[in-house]
C-alpha positions in Angstrom: 24.4 0.7 -8.7 27.5 2.8 -9.6 29.7 0.4 -7.7 28.6 -2.4 -10.0 25.9 -4.0 -7.8 22.6 -5.1 -9.2 19.4 -3.0 -8.7 18.0 -5.7 -6.4 21.1 -5.6 -4.3 21.0 -1.8 -4.1 17.3 -2.0 -3.1 18.2 -4.6 -0.5 20.6 -2.1 1.1 17.6 0.1 1.8 15.2 -2.6 3.0 13.2 -0.1 5.0 12.3 1.8 1.8 11.5 -1.2 -0.5 9.2 -4.1 0.4 10.3 -7.7 0.0 7.9 -8.1 -2.8 9.4 -5.2 -4.8 12.9 -6.5 -4.3 12.0 -10.1 -5.2 10.2 -8.9 -8.4 13.2 -6.9 -9.5 15.6 -9.8 -8.7 13.4 -12.1 -10.7 13.5 -9.7 -13.6 17.2 -9.4 -13.4 17.5 -13.2 -13.3 15.5 -13.8 -16.4 17.1 -10.9 -18.2 13.9 -9.0 -18.7 13.9 -6.1 -16.2 11.5 -4.1 -18.3 8.8 -6.7 -17.9 9.4 -6.8 -14.1 9.2 -3.0 -13.8 6.0 -2.9 -15.9 4.4 -5.6 -13.7 5.5 -3.7 -10.6 4.0 -0.5 -12.0 0.7 -2.3 -12.8 0.6 -3.8 -9.3 1.2 -0.4 -7.7 -1.5 1.2 -9.8 -4.0 -1.6 -8.9 -3.0 -1.4 -5.2 -3.7 2.4 -5.1 -7.0 1.9 -6.8 -8.1 -0.7 -4.3 -7.0 1.6 -1.4 -9.1 4.5 -2.8 -12.1 2.2 -3.1 -11.6 0.9 0.4 -11.4 4.5 1.9 -14.5 5.6 -0.1 -16.4 2.5 1.1 -15.5 3.2 4.7 -16.6 6.8 4.8 -20.3 6.1 5.3 -19.9 3.5 8.1 -17.5 5.9 9.9 -20.0 8.7 9.7 -22.8 6.5 11.0 -20.5 5.3 13.9 -19.7 8.9 14.8 -23.4 9.9 14.8 -24.2 6.8 16.9 -21.6 7.9 19.5 -23.0 11.5 19.5 -26.5 10.1 19.9 -25.5 7.9 22.8 -23.7 10.7 24.5 -26.7 13.0 24.2 -29.1 10.4 25.5 -26.8 9.5 28.4 -26.3 13.3 29.1 -30.0 13.9 29.3 -30.9 10.7 31.2 -28.2 11.2 33.8 
């Protein structure tokens, strides 16, 4: 950025750190001249994404516990039968 390049170009130089969606959204914000709107939408998207990830993890805890107990029960049954 200090060399005079745009934020999207600076982000493109570090493509492994920023996803294509982030870079495209910033580039669109620069193109329309409203970077603040683009950054606000990116922030909202990230907050929503984290919320969904938390919900998914909390929804998967119970099935994982049941699967673990099922494996333990099968191992105990096989151990006593064999």
